[in-house]
C-alpha positions, 0 to 999 in steps of 0.5 A: 533471555533471561534465566529464571534462577539468576533473576531471582537471586538479583532480586534478592541481592536487591532487596538485601542491600536494600535492606543492610544499607539502610540498616547501615545508615541508622546504624550511624546516626544511633552512633553519633548519637551515643546509643552504643547497643542499638548500635551493636544490635543494628552491626549486627543484623548488618554484617551477617546480611552484607556477609551473605550478599557479597560471598553470593555476588562473589561466587557468581559473578564470573558467570553472571556480571548482571548480579553487580548490577542488582548490587550496586542499585541495592546499595544505593537505593538503601541509602534512600530507604535509610534516610528516610527510615531515619528521618520517619523515626526521627531519633534524638534530642534536639536543642532548639535555640530561638531569638526574637526581638517581638515575641519571646515571652509570648512564644514562651508561655504558648509553648509551656501551655502546650506542656513544652519546658522553655528557658528564656534570656534576654540578650542583646542583638545586632538592632537592640533587645531579643529573647532568646528561648533555649528548648530542649525536645525530641526531634520528633517534637519539632514536627509540632514546635516550629510551624506554632513558633513561626506562626507566633513571630514569621521573623524570628531567627532559630538555630537547631543543634543535636544534643549528644549528651544531658544529664536529663530530658524534661518530656512535655506535659502534653504532646501535640498528637499527629498522623494517625493519632490526630484524628484517634478519639482517644479518652 
């Protein structure tokens, strides 16, 4: 039978690894985005948790090798949780480039009507004239922008790129509400 103390220690190790690996995943992403202050703070929490956990496992591994399994499963779970948390937070600024043969002005007008800044360029594609719409937006804005533009032109082509450094981001005048905010009746 399992010793309750070892089982409790294993669960604490598992949860702590989920926390430190999740923080590490988010820290890596914000580091790539150039957010040094956030990365610095996250690194302090991450390494503090990691040192505590690893010292506990190392001191008890000889007598309780089962703790390695808790450690490993916590690590693996932490990767998944970190990615899920980062997707929910949707950090960063993105560049959305839309190329369309037929609906460029219509898409630009529609997005501008919703307060989203759009720059439109005229170009030449493989099959003739095209419009390229250039949109700098927060990553979370993509959740409403992409379905809107695809509704207006299901055959459009788009590319999304991470924008690391920008002189400024023009924020939308109004943002489509999502989630719990969509049902809120604020005035």
